[in-house]
All heavy atoms as TSV, in Angstrom:
chain	resi	resn	atom	element	x	y	z
A	1	MET	N	N	-3.571	-5.232	-1.719
A	1	MET	CA	C	-3.879	-5.176	-3.111
A	1	MET	C	C	-2.534	-5.205	-3.839
A	1	MET	O	O	-1.595	-4.535	-3.460
A	1	MET	CB	C	-4.646	-3.916	-3.458
A	1	MET	CG	C	-4.856	-3.741	-4.948
A	1	MET	SD	S	-5.903	-2.339	-5.333
A	1	MET	CE	C	-7.470	-3.101	-5.042
A	2	ASP	N	N	-2.488	-6.016	-4.894
A	2	ASP	CA	C	-1.276	-6.140	-5.684
A	2	ASP	C	C	-1.589	-5.702	-7.106
A	2	ASP	O	O	-2.465	-6.285	-7.741
A	2	ASP	CB	C	-0.788	-7.599	-5.668
A	2	ASP	CG	C	0.496	-7.779	-6.438
A	2	ASP	OD1	O	1.474	-7.076	-6.108
A	2	ASP	OD2	O	0.524	-8.603	-7.369
A	3	CYS	N	N	-0.914	-4.666	-7.584
A	3	CYS	CA	C	-1.151	-4.110	-8.918
A	3	CYS	C	C	0.104	-4.249	-9.776
A	3	CYS	O	O	1.208	-3.956	-9.308
A	3	CYS	CB	C	-1.511	-2.640	-8.832
A	3	CYS	SG	S	-2.908	-2.272	-7.757
A	4	THR	N	N	-0.079	-4.683	-11.009
A	4	THR	CA	C	1.016	-4.791	-11.969
A	4	THR	C	C	0.685	-3.937	-13.172
A	4	THR	O	O	-0.352	-4.115	-13.790
A	4	THR	CB	C	1.236	-6.243	-12.409
A	4	THR	OG1	O	1.472	-7.058	-11.251
A	4	THR	CG2	C	2.435	-6.355	-13.340
A	5	VAL	N	N	1.576	-3.026	-13.506
A	5	VAL	CA	C	1.443	-2.198	-14.705
A	5	VAL	C	C	2.293	-2.852	-15.790
A	5	VAL	O	O	3.453	-3.195	-15.555
A	5	VAL	CB	C	1.940	-0.772	-14.442
A	5	VAL	CG1	C	1.862	0.088	-15.708
A	5	VAL	CG2	C	1.132	-0.130	-13.322
A	6	ILE	N	N	1.706	-3.044	-16.972
A	6	ILE	CA	C	2.389	-3.698	-18.071
A	6	ILE	C	C	2.618	-2.658	-19.154
A	6	ILE	O	O	1.665	-2.211	-19.823
A	6	ILE	CB	C	1.562	-4.882	-18.624
A	6	ILE	CG1	C	1.221	-5.847	-17.475
A	6	ILE	CG2	C	2.315	-5.594	-19.739
A	6	ILE	CD1	C	0.112	-6.797	-17.779
A	7	ALA	N	N	3.867	-2.231	-19.303
A	7	ALA	CA	C	4.188	-1.163	-20.255
A	7	ALA	C	C	5.684	-1.142	-20.509
A	7	ALA	O	O	6.485	-1.524	-19.661
A	7	ALA	CB	C	3.753	0.197	-19.703
A	8	GLU	N	N	6.052	-0.687	-21.697
A	8	GLU	CA	C	7.465	-0.512	-22.019
A	8	GLU	C	C	7.985	0.768	-21.360
A	8	GLU	O	O	9.122	0.831	-20.928
A	8	GLU	CB	C	7.672	-0.437	-23.530
A	8	GLU	CG	C	7.261	-1.716	-24.272
A	8	GLU	CD	C	8.087	-2.925	-23.894
A	8	GLU	OE1	O	9.327	-2.807	-23.781
A	8	GLU	OE2	O	7.478	-3.992	-23.699
A	9	GLU	N	N	7.143	1.772	-21.320
A	9	GLU	CA	C	7.470	3.040	-20.665
A	9	GLU	C	C	6.192	3.759	-20.331
A	9	GLU	O	O	5.155	3.435	-20.927
A	9	GLU	CB	C	8.375	3.906	-21.534
A	9	GLU	CG	C	7.835	4.233	-22.908
A	9	GLU	CD	C	8.795	5.064	-23.744
A	9	GLU	OE1	O	9.755	4.500	-24.261
A	9	GLU	OE2	O	8.555	6.274	-23.838
A	10	PRO	N	N	6.146	4.661	-19.413
A	10	PRO	CA	C	7.226	5.178	-18.603
A	10	PRO	C	C	7.637	4.186	-17.512
A	10	PRO	O	O	6.893	3.259	-17.211
A	10	PRO	CB	C	6.651	6.436	-17.992
A	10	PRO	CG	C	5.190	6.136	-17.842
A	10	PRO	CD	C	4.854	5.262	-19.052
A	11	LYS	N	N	8.782	4.398	-16.957
A	11	LYS	CA	C	9.220	3.595	-15.826
A	11	LYS	C	C	8.357	3.904	-14.625
A	11	LYS	O	O	8.026	5.062	-14.356
A	11	LYS	CB	C	10.693	3.865	-15.483
A	11	LYS	CG	C	11.656	3.531	-16.622
A	11	LYS	CD	C	11.640	2.055	-16.907
A	11	LYS	CE	C	12.663	1.713	-17.979
A	11	LYS	NZ	N	12.473	0.388	-18.508
A	12	VAL	N	N	7.952	2.879	-13.896
A	12	VAL	CA	C	7.053	3.056	-12.765
A	12	VAL	C	C	7.825	3.570	-11.521
A	12	VAL	O	O	7.264	4.303	-10.701
A	12	VAL	CB	C	6.319	1.732	-12.453
A	12	VAL	CG1	C	5.625	1.770	-11.114
A	12	VAL	CG2	C	5.319	1.449	-13.553
A	13	GLY	N	N	9.052	3.163	-11.380
A	13	GLY	CA	C	9.834	3.482	-10.164
A	13	GLY	C	C	9.684	4.893	-9.628
A	13	GLY	O	O	9.351	5.079	-8.459
A	14	PRO	N	N	9.875	5.905	-10.471
A	14	PRO	CA	C	9.765	7.273	-9.969
A	14	PRO	C	C	8.344	7.664	-9.541
A	14	PRO	O	O	8.168	8.659	-8.843
A	14	PRO	CB	C	10.217	8.146	-11.157
A	14	PRO	CG	C	10.992	7.217	-12.037
A	14	PRO	CD	C	10.406	5.855	-11.852
A	15	HIS	N	N	7.342	6.915	-9.955
A	15	HIS	CA	C	5.943	7.240	-9.667
A	15	HIS	C	C	5.289	6.277	-8.683
A	15	HIS	O	O	4.130	6.462	-8.310
A	15	HIS	CB	C	5.149	7.228	-10.973
A	15	HIS	CG	C	5.767	8.054	-12.049
A	15	HIS	ND1	N	5.729	9.420	-12.062
A	15	HIS	CD2	C	6.484	7.677	-13.138
A	15	HIS	CE1	C	6.381	9.875	-13.110
A	15	HIS	NE2	N	6.846	8.832	-13.776
A	16	ARG	N	N	6.028	5.264	-8.265
A	16	ARG	CA	C	5.461	4.184	-7.446
A	16	ARG	C	C	4.757	4.680	-6.179
A	16	ARG	O	O	3.637	4.297	-5.894
A	16	ARG	CB	C	6.546	3.178	-7.082
A	16	ARG	CG	C	6.027	1.946	-6.360
A	16	ARG	CD	C	7.139	0.971	-5.999
A	16	ARG	NE	N	8.199	0.860	-6.959
A	16	ARG	CZ	C	8.202	0.032	-8.016
A	16	ARG	NH1	N	7.189	-0.741	-8.240
A	16	ARG	NH2	N	9.228	0.027	-8.831
A	17	GLN	N	N	5.417	5.526	-5.423
A	17	GLN	CA	C	4.817	5.970	-4.152
A	17	GLN	C	C	3.558	6.787	-4.374
A	17	GLN	O	O	2.560	6.609	-3.669
A	17	GLN	CB	C	5.815	6.754	-3.304
A	17	GLN	CG	C	5.331	7.022	-1.888
A	17	GLN	CD	C	4.975	5.727	-1.145
A	17	GLN	OE1	O	5.724	4.761	-1.149
A	17	GLN	NE2	N	3.809	5.729	-0.520
A	18	ALA	N	N	3.563	7.667	-5.354
A	18	ALA	CA	C	2.361	8.459	-5.653
A	18	ALA	C	C	1.221	7.542	-6.102
A	18	ALA	O	O	0.058	7.761	-5.740
A	18	ALA	CB	C	2.654	9.498	-6.727
A	19	MET	N	N	1.540	6.506	-6.882
A	19	MET	CA	C	0.536	5.558	-7.337
A	19	MET	C	C	-0.039	4.776	-6.153
A	19	MET	O	O	-1.244	4.589	-6.050
A	19	MET	CB	C	1.133	4.610	-8.384
A	19	MET	CG	C	1.500	5.315	-9.689
A	19	MET	SD	S	2.478	4.287	-10.784
A	19	MET	CE	C	1.260	3.127	-11.356
A	20	ARG	N	N	0.847	4.326	-5.253
A	20	ARG	CA	C	0.377	3.615	-4.046
A	20	ARG	C	C	-0.546	4.470	-3.226
A	20	ARG	O	O	-1.603	4.027	-2.762
A	20	ARG	CB	C	1.563	3.167	-3.200
A	20	ARG	CG	C	2.369	2.045	-3.746
A	20	ARG	CD	C	3.521	1.693	-2.865
A	20	ARG	NE	N	3.002	1.036	-1.667
A	20	ARG	CZ	C	3.687	0.898	-0.527
A	20	ARG	NH1	N	4.911	1.376	-0.436
A	20	ARG	NH2	N	3.164	0.289	0.501
A	21	THR	N	N	-0.163	5.718	-3.034
A	21	THR	CA	C	-0.967	6.660	-2.251
A	21	THR	C	C	-2.344	6.849	-2.888
A	21	THR	O	O	-3.355	6.811	-2.189
A	21	THR	CB	C	-0.231	7.997	-2.108
A	21	THR	OG1	O	1.020	7.758	-1.447
A	21	THR	CG2	C	-1.046	8.999	-1.325
A	22	LYS	N	N	-2.391	7.067	-4.196
A	22	LYS	CA	C	-3.670	7.311	-4.870
A	22	LYS	C	C	-4.549	6.068	-4.878
A	22	LYS	O	O	-5.743	6.149	-4.618
A	22	LYS	CB	C	-3.411	7.782	-6.308
A	22	LYS	CG	C	-4.673	8.138	-7.068
A	22	LYS	CD	C	-5.569	9.131	-6.359
A	22	LYS	CE	C	-5.140	10.529	-6.519
A	22	LYS	NZ	N	-6.112	11.505	-5.976
A	23	VAL	N	N	-3.971	4.892	-5.148
A	23	VAL	CA	C	-4.766	3.655	-5.126
A	23	VAL	C	C	-5.293	3.405	-3.720
A	23	VAL	O	O	-6.459	3.030	-3.550
A	23	VAL	CB	C	-3.928	2.462	-5.649
A	23	VAL	CG1	C	-4.664	1.148	-5.393
A	23	VAL	CG2	C	-3.650	2.620	-7.125
A	24	ALA	N	N	-4.491	3.645	-2.713
A	24	ALA	CA	C	-4.942	3.473	-1.326
A	24	ALA	C	C	-6.102	4.432	-1.018
A	24	ALA	O	O	-7.088	4.041	-0.404
A	24	ALA	CB	C	-3.782	3.711	-0.367
A	25	GLU	N	N	-5.972	5.669	-1.461
A	25	GLU	CA	C	-7.015	6.655	-1.237
A	25	GLU	C	C	-8.344	6.214	-1.910
A	25	GLU	O	O	-9.415	6.286	-1.307
A	25	GLU	CB	C	-6.573	8.004	-1.812
A	25	GLU	CG	C	-7.567	9.106	-1.703
A	25	GLU	CD	C	-7.073	10.354	-2.407
A	25	GLU	OE1	O	-5.901	10.732	-2.229
A	25	GLU	OE2	O	-7.885	10.948	-3.147
A	26	ILE	N	N	-8.254	5.752	-3.130
A	26	ILE	CA	C	-9.441	5.346	-3.883
A	26	ILE	C	C	-10.104	4.117	-3.261
A	26	ILE	O	O	-11.334	4.034	-3.206
A	26	ILE	CB	C	-9.075	5.062	-5.363
A	26	ILE	CG1	C	-8.703	6.380	-6.049
A	26	ILE	CG2	C	-10.215	4.355	-6.089
A	26	ILE	CD1	C	-8.048	6.175	-7.403
A	27	THR	N	N	-9.308	3.187	-2.791
A	27	THR	CA	C	-9.830	1.912	-2.283
A	27	THR	C	C	-10.103	1.903	-0.775
A	27	THR	O	O	-10.689	0.948	-0.271
A	27	THR	CB	C	-8.869	0.754	-2.596
A	27	THR	OG1	O	-7.605	1.032	-1.984
A	27	THR	CG2	C	-8.717	0.550	-4.083
A	28	GLY	N	N	-9.691	2.953	-0.089
A	28	GLY	CA	C	-9.884	2.990	1.352
A	28	GLY	C	C	-8.887	2.149	2.134
A	28	GLY	O	O	-9.106	1.809	3.281
A	29	LEU	N	N	-7.777	1.830	1.494
A	29	LEU	CA	C	-6.711	1.049	2.136
A	29	LEU	C	C	-5.614	1.982	2.631
A	29	LEU	O	O	-5.587	3.159	2.291
A	29	LEU	CB	C	-6.114	0.059	1.143
A	29	LEU	CG	C	-7.045	-1.006	0.585
A	29	LEU	CD1	C	-6.357	-1.779	-0.542
A	29	LEU	CD2	C	-7.497	-1.949	1.684
A	30	GLU	N	N	-4.706	1.423	3.403
A	30	GLU	CA	C	-3.497	2.142	3.780
A	30	GLU	C	C	-2.457	1.926	2.694
A	30	GLU	O	O	-2.436	0.860	2.055
A	30	GLU	CB	C	-2.947	1.616	5.116
A	30	GLU	CG	C	-3.870	1.883	6.291
A	30	GLU	CD	C	-4.061	3.365	6.557
A	30	GLU	OE1	O	-3.084	4.116	6.415
A	30	GLU	OE2	O	-5.187	3.755	6.892
A	31	PRO	N	N	-1.578	2.895	2.443
A	31	PRO	CA	C	-0.574	2.723	1.399
A	31	PRO	C	C	0.292	1.459	1.564
A	31	PRO	O	O	0.678	0.852	0.563
A	31	PRO	CB	C	0.284	3.989	1.515
A	31	PRO	CG	C	-0.668	5.013	2.034
A	31	PRO	CD	C	-1.557	4.244	2.998
A	32	ASP	N	N	0.534	1.041	2.795
A	32	ASP	CA	C	1.353	-0.163	2.983
A	32	ASP	C	C	0.579	-1.453	2.646
A	32	ASP	O	O	1.141	-2.541	2.669
A	32	ASP	CB	C	1.951	-0.229	4.368
A	32	ASP	CG	C	0.921	-0.373	5.478
A	32	ASP	OD1	O	-0.278	-0.189	5.215
A	32	ASP	OD2	O	1.327	-0.651	6.625
A	33	GLN	N	N	-0.703	-1.316	2.344
A	33	GLN	CA	C	-1.512	-2.467	1.911
A	33	GLN	C	C	-1.595	-2.556	0.392
A	33	GLN	O	O	-2.248	-3.437	-0.139
A	33	GLN	CB	C	-2.917	-2.362	2.487
A	33	GLN	CG	C	-2.992	-2.453	3.990
A	33	GLN	CD	C	-4.402	-2.240	4.500
A	33	GLN	OE1	O	-5.000	-1.197	4.294
A	33	GLN	NE2	N	-4.929	-3.255	5.159
A	34	VAL	N	N	-0.924	-1.639	-0.298
A	34	VAL	CA	C	-0.966	-1.592	-1.764
A	34	VAL	C	C	0.440	-1.822	-2.318
A	34	VAL	O	O	1.384	-1.171	-1.911
A	34	VAL	CB	C	-1.484	-0.213	-2.249
A	34	VAL	CG1	C	-1.452	-0.125	-3.764
A	34	VAL	CG2	C	-2.887	0.035	-1.726
A	35	SER	N	N	0.528	-2.768	-3.246
A	35	SER	CA	C	1.794	-3.038	-3.917
A	35	SER	C	C	1.669	-2.625	-5.381
A	35	SER	O	O	0.682	-2.976	-6.027
A	35	SER	CB	C	2.116	-4.546	-3.829
A	35	SER	OG	O	3.193	-4.856	-4.692
A	36	ILE	N	N	2.619	-1.873	-5.862
A	36	ILE	CA	C	2.656	-1.480	-7.269
A	36	ILE	C	C	3.960	-1.996	-7.859
A	36	ILE	O	O	5.031	-1.734	-7.323
A	36	ILE	CB	C	2.614	0.065	-7.447
A	36	ILE	CG1	C	1.402	0.673	-6.758
A	36	ILE	CG2	C	2.712	0.438	-8.914
A	36	ILE	CD1	C	0.087	0.475	-7.462
A	37	LYS	N	N	3.844	-2.747	-8.943
A	37	LYS	CA	C	5.049	-3.228	-9.621
A	37	LYS	C	C	4.815	-3.116	-11.118
A	37	LYS	O	O	3.711	-2.826	-11.571
A	37	LYS	CB	C	5.382	-4.651	-9.225
A	37	LYS	CG	C	4.278	-5.657	-9.505
A	37	LYS	CD	C	4.625	-6.992	-8.895
A	37	LYS	CE	C	3.430	-7.929	-9.116
A	37	LYS	NZ	N	3.471	-9.090	-8.289
A	38	ALA	N	N	5.866	-3.329	-11.890
A	38	ALA	CA	C	5.755	-3.168	-13.338
A	38	ALA	C	C	6.517	-4.264	-14.046
A	38	ALA	O	O	7.447	-4.852	-13.503
A	38	ALA	CB	C	6.290	-1.805	-13.768
A	39	THR	N	N	6.083	-4.524	-15.264
A	39	THR	CA	C	6.783	-5.468	-16.139
A	39	THR	C	C	6.576	-4.997	-17.565
A	39	THR	O	O	5.780	-4.078	-17.835
A	39	THR	CB	C	6.254	-6.905	-15.930
A	39	THR	OG1	O	7.118	-7.800	-16.612
A	39	THR	CG2	C	4.825	-7.061	-16.454
A	40	THR	N	N	7.325	-5.589	-18.474
A	40	THR	CA	C	7.174	-5.298	-19.892
A	40	THR	C	C	6.788	-6.575	-20.613
A	40	THR	O	O	6.820	-7.665	-20.017
A	40	THR	CB	C	8.483	-4.778	-20.526
A	40	THR	OG1	O	9.430	-5.842	-20.547
A	40	THR	CG2	C	9.050	-3.591	-19.748
A	41	THR	N	N	6.425	-6.454	-21.861
A	41	THR	CA	C	6.117	-7.638	-22.675
A	41	THR	C	C	7.260	-7.914	-23.640
A	41	THR	O	O	7.089	-8.630	-24.613
A	41	THR	CB	C	4.806	-7.462	-23.447
A	41	THR	OG1	O	4.898	-6.270	-24.236
A	41	THR	CG2	C	3.611	-7.374	-22.508
A	42	GLU	N	N	8.421	-7.328	-23.347
A	42	GLU	CA	C	9.639	-7.549	-24.147
A	42	GLU	C	C	9.388	-7.255	-25.621
A	42	GLU	O	O	9.825	-7.958	-26.501
A	42	GLU	CB	C	10.143	-8.987	-23.965
A	42	GLU	CG	C	10.485	-9.364	-22.535
A	42	GLU	CD	C	11.628	-8.559	-21.958
A	42	GLU	OE1	O	12.531	-8.149	-22.713
A	42	GLU	OE2	O	11.610	-8.325	-20.733
A	43	GLY	N	N	8.654	-6.164	-25.888
A	43	GLY	CA	C	8.435	-5.717	-27.239
A	43	GLY	C	C	7.283	-6.411	-27.956
A	43	GLY	O	O	7.056	-6.145	-29.146
A	44	LEU	N	N	6.542	-7.260	-27.281
A	44	LEU	CA	C	5.445	-7.988	-27.932
A	44	LEU	C	C	4.104	-7.293	-27.711
A	44	LEU	O	O	3.867	-6.675	-26.677
A	44	LEU	CB	C	5.369	-9.420	-27.375
A	44	LEU	CG	C	6.621	-10.260	-27.585
A	44	LEU	CD1	C	6.433	-11.615	-26.870
A	44	LEU	CD2	C	6.893	-10.471	-29.060
A	45	GLY	N	N	3.216	-7.432	-28.676
A	45	GLY	CA	C	1.868	-6.912	-28.552
A	45	GLY	C	C	1.769	-5.408	-28.552
A	45	GLY	O	O	2.739	-4.692	-28.799
A	46	PHE	N	N	0.541	-4.925	-28.253
A	46	PHE	CA	C	0.325	-3.471	-28.297
A	46	PHE	C	C	1.133	-2.725	-27.245
A	46	PHE	O	O	1.565	-1.606	-27.478
A	46	PHE	CB	C	-1.171	-3.150	-28.181
A	46	PHE	CG	C	-1.751	-3.287	-26.802
A	46	PHE	CD1	C	-1.823	-2.199	-25.939
A	46	PHE	CD2	C	-2.251	-4.502	-26.357
A	46	PHE	CE1	C	-2.356	-2.332	-24.665
A	46	PHE	CE2	C	-2.796	-4.650	-25.094
A	46	PHE	CZ	C	-2.851	-3.562	-24.244
A	47	THR	N	N	1.375	-3.355	-26.092
A	47	THR	CA	C	2.198	-2.665	-25.089
A	47	THR	C	C	3.646	-2.624	-25.536
A	47	THR	O	O	4.338	-1.631	-25.306
A	47	THR	CB	C	2.083	-3.348	-23.705
A	47	THR	OG1	O	2.476	-4.710	-23.799
A	47	THR	CG2	C	0.673	-3.240	-23.151
A	48	GLY	N	N	4.100	-3.681	-26.176
A	48	GLY	CA	C	5.471	-3.704	-26.682
A	48	GLY	C	C	5.714	-2.700	-27.799
A	48	GLY	O	O	6.820	-2.182	-27.949
A	49	ARG	N	N	4.666	-2.439	-28.581
A	49	ARG	CA	C	4.766	-1.442	-29.658
A	49	ARG	C	C	4.526	-0.033	-29.136
A	49	ARG	O	O	4.463	0.925	-29.901
A	49	ARG	CB	C	3.758	-1.757	-30.754
A	49	ARG	CG	C	4.074	-3.035	-31.534
A	49	ARG	CD	C	3.166	-3.229	-32.742
A	49	ARG	NE	N	1.747	-3.240	-32.405
A	49	ARG	CZ	C	1.052	-4.323	-32.106
A	49	ARG	NH1	N	1.636	-5.527	-32.093
A	49	ARG	NH2	N	-0.235	-4.236	-31.816
A	50	ARG	N	N	4.337	0.078	-27.828
A	50	ARG	CA	C	4.096	1.370	-27.150
A	50	ARG	C	C	2.786	2.017	-27.629
A	50	ARG	O	O	2.680	3.230	-27.728
A	50	ARG	CB	C	5.268	2.322	-27.335
A	50	ARG	CG	C	6.518	1.827	-26.645
A	50	ARG	CD	C	7.705	2.734	-26.924
A	50	ARG	NE	N	8.811	2.441	-26.064
A	50	ARG	CZ	C	9.732	1.514	-26.300
A	50	ARG	NH1	N	9.650	0.763	-27.378
A	50	ARG	NH2	N	10.723	1.321	-25.458
A	51	GLU	N	N	1.772	1.189	-27.894
A	51	GLU	CA	C	0.469	1.670	-28.310
A	51	GLU	C	C	-0.507	1.793	-27.128
A	51	GLU	O	O	-1.623	2.257	-27.315
A	51	GLU	CB	C	-0.122	0.746	-29.365
A	51	GLU	CG	C	0.677	0.714	-30.650
A	51	GLU	CD	C	0.186	-0.321	-31.640
A	51	GLU	OE1	O	-0.701	-1.133	-31.325
A	51	GLU	OE2	O	0.728	-0.323	-32.760
A	52	GLY	N	N	-0.089	1.355	-25.992
A	52	GLY	CA	C	-0.955	1.419	-24.825
A	52	GLY	C	C	-0.303	0.813	-23.603
A	52	GLY	O	O	0.817	0.306	-23.674
A	53	ILE	N	N	-1.012	0.853	-22.524
A	53	ILE	CA	C	-0.563	0.310	-21.238
A	53	ILE	C	C	-1.648	-0.610	-20.729
A	53	ILE	O	O	-2.847	-0.339	-20.889
A	53	ILE	CB	C	-0.311	1.443	-20.224
A	53	ILE	CG1	C	0.854	2.317	-20.686
A	53	ILE	CG2	C	-0.052	0.903	-18.836
A	53	ILE	CD1	C	1.099	3.545	-19.833
A	54	ALA	N	N	-1.264	-1.700	-20.115
A	54	ALA	CA	C	-2.224	-2.632	-19.501
A	54	ALA	C	C	-1.932	-2.702	-18.005
A	54	ALA	O	O	-0.856	-2.334	-17.547
A	54	ALA	CB	C	-2.095	-4.027	-20.128
A	55	ALA	N	N	-2.907	-3.169	-17.260
A	55	ALA	CA	C	-2.730	-3.310	-15.805
A	55	ALA	C	C	-3.532	-4.507	-15.314
A	55	ALA	O	O	-4.565	-4.851	-15.881
A	55	ALA	CB	C	-3.164	-2.046	-15.086
A	56	GLN	N	N	-3.025	-5.105	-14.258
A	56	GLN	CA	C	-3.715	-6.201	-13.575
A	56	GLN	C	C	-3.692	-5.887	-12.089
A	56	GLN	O	O	-2.713	-5.357	-11.590
A	56	GLN	CB	C	-3.017	-7.531	-13.812
A	56	GLN	CG	C	-2.952	-7.953	-15.246
A	56	GLN	CD	C	-2.122	-9.217	-15.450
A	56	GLN	OE1	O	-1.252	-9.522	-14.651
A	56	GLN	NE2	N	-2.409	-9.917	-16.539
A	57	ALA	N	N	-4.771	-6.229	-11.416
A	57	ALA	CA	C	-4.812	-6.015	-9.968
A	57	ALA	C	C	-5.490	-7.210	-9.319
A	57	ALA	O	O	-6.460	-7.753	-9.853
A	57	ALA	CB	C	-5.571	-4.734	-9.622
A	58	VAL	N	N	-4.966	-7.596	-8.180
A	58	VAL	CA	C	-5.535	-8.676	-7.389
A	58	VAL	C	C	-5.747	-8.139	-5.972
A	58	VAL	O	O	-4.858	-7.533	-5.393
A	58	VAL	CB	C	-4.588	-9.906	-7.347
A	58	VAL	CG1	C	-5.157	-10.982	-6.456
A	58	VAL	CG2	C	-4.338	-10.429	-8.737
A	59	ALA	N	N	-6.928	-8.382	-5.443
A	59	ALA	CA	C	-7.220	-7.939	-4.094
A	59	ALA	C	C	-7.738	-9.111	-3.272
A	59	ALA	O	O	-8.563	-9.885	-3.729
A	59	ALA	CB	C	-8.267	-6.834	-4.106
A	60	SER	N	N	-7.214	-9.249	-2.066
A	60	SER	CA	C	-7.723	-10.247	-1.127
A	60	SER	C	C	-8.767	-9.561	-0.265
A	60	SER	O	O	-8.503	-8.509	0.331
A	60	SER	CB	C	-6.605	-10.795	-0.246
A	60	SER	OG	O	-5.655	-11.477	-1.025
A	61	ILE	N	N	-9.948	-10.157	-0.213
A	61	ILE	CA	C	-11.044	-9.551	0.545
A	61	ILE	C	C	-11.509	-10.510	1.615
A	61	ILE	O	O	-11.740	-11.697	1.350
A	61	ILE	CB	C	-12.226	-9.220	-0.401
A	61	ILE	CG1	C	-11.765	-8.254	-1.479
A	61	ILE	CG2	C	-13.390	-8.674	0.380
A	61	ILE	CD1	C	-12.776	-8.022	-2.570
A	62	ARG	N	N	-11.604	-10.028	2.814
A	62	ARG	CA	C	-12.125	-10.817	3.923
A	62	ARG	C	C	-13.424	-10.158	4.357
A	62	ARG	O	O	-13.452	-8.987	4.715
A	62	ARG	CB	C	-11.144	-10.873	5.068
A	62	ARG	CG	C	-11.675	-11.688	6.227
A	62	ARG	CD	C	-10.688	-11.798	7.353
A	62	ARG	NE	N	-10.316	-10.467	7.808
A	62	ARG	CZ	C	-9.278	-10.223	8.583
A	62	ARG	NH1	N	-8.497	-11.199	8.969
A	62	ARG	NH2	N	-9.012	-9.007	8.972
A	63	MET	N	N	-14.474	-10.926	4.299
A	63	MET	CA	C	-15.783	-10.403	4.684
A	63	MET	C	C	-16.143	-10.910	6.057
A	63	MET	O	O	-15.990	-12.088	6.363
A	63	MET	CB	C	-16.826	-10.815	3.661
A	63	MET	CG	C	-16.563	-10.287	2.266
A	63	MET	SD	S	-17.767	-10.810	1.058
A	63	MET	CE	C	-19.195	-9.954	1.620
A	64	GLY	N	N	-16.627	-10.025	6.879
A	64	GLY	CA	C	-17.079	-10.398	8.204
A	64	GLY	C	C	-18.564	-10.649	8.202
A	64	GLY	O	O	-19.338	-9.904	7.614
A	65	PHE	N	N	-18.967	-11.705	8.843
A	65	PHE	CA	C	-20.370	-12.037	8.953
A	65	PHE	C	C	-20.787	-11.981	10.414
A	65	PHE	O	O	-20.100	-12.511	11.278
A	65	PHE	CB	C	-20.663	-13.447	8.403
A	65	PHE	CG	C	-20.376	-13.555	6.924
A	65	PHE	CD1	C	-19.153	-14.055	6.466
A	65	PHE	CD2	C	-21.328	-13.171	6.014
A	65	PHE	CE1	C	-18.895	-14.164	5.116
A	65	PHE	CE2	C	-21.077	-13.269	4.655
A	65	PHE	CZ	C	-19.865	-13.761	4.202
A	66	SER	N	N	-21.883	-11.321	10.685
A	66	SER	CA	C	-22.381	-11.269	12.058
A	66	SER	C	C	-23.595	-12.161	12.203
A	66	SER	O	O	-24.341	-12.379	11.269
A	66	SER	CB	C	-22.701	-9.829	12.459
A	66	SER	OG	O	-23.715	-9.323	11.615
A	67	LYS	N	N	-23.778	-12.680	13.407
A	67	LYS	CA	C	-24.914	-13.569	13.671
A	67	LYS	C	C	-26.045	-12.803	14.300
A	67	LYS	O	O	-25.932	-11.841	14.923
A	67	LYS	CB	C	-24.479	-14.708	14.560
A	67	LYS	CG	C	-23.514	-15.622	13.857
A	67	LYS	CD	C	-23.188	-16.782	14.760
A	67	LYS	CE	C	-22.280	-17.761	14.023
A	67	LYS	NZ	N	-22.034	-18.947	14.748
């Protein structure tokens, strides 16, 4: 799972491992299967004005089918 936090602050770095651990716990994944990264909008939009935080997540799912 790849997660991107979009915010001017707080910085994600100091919280990255705790976030990976919690997302892994919620999703039933191992922490090494979860990526947490961050970006800013360079002062644009509601996140740039520090009015909120946005997030995007992408998960690859493999489904097994039995005969």
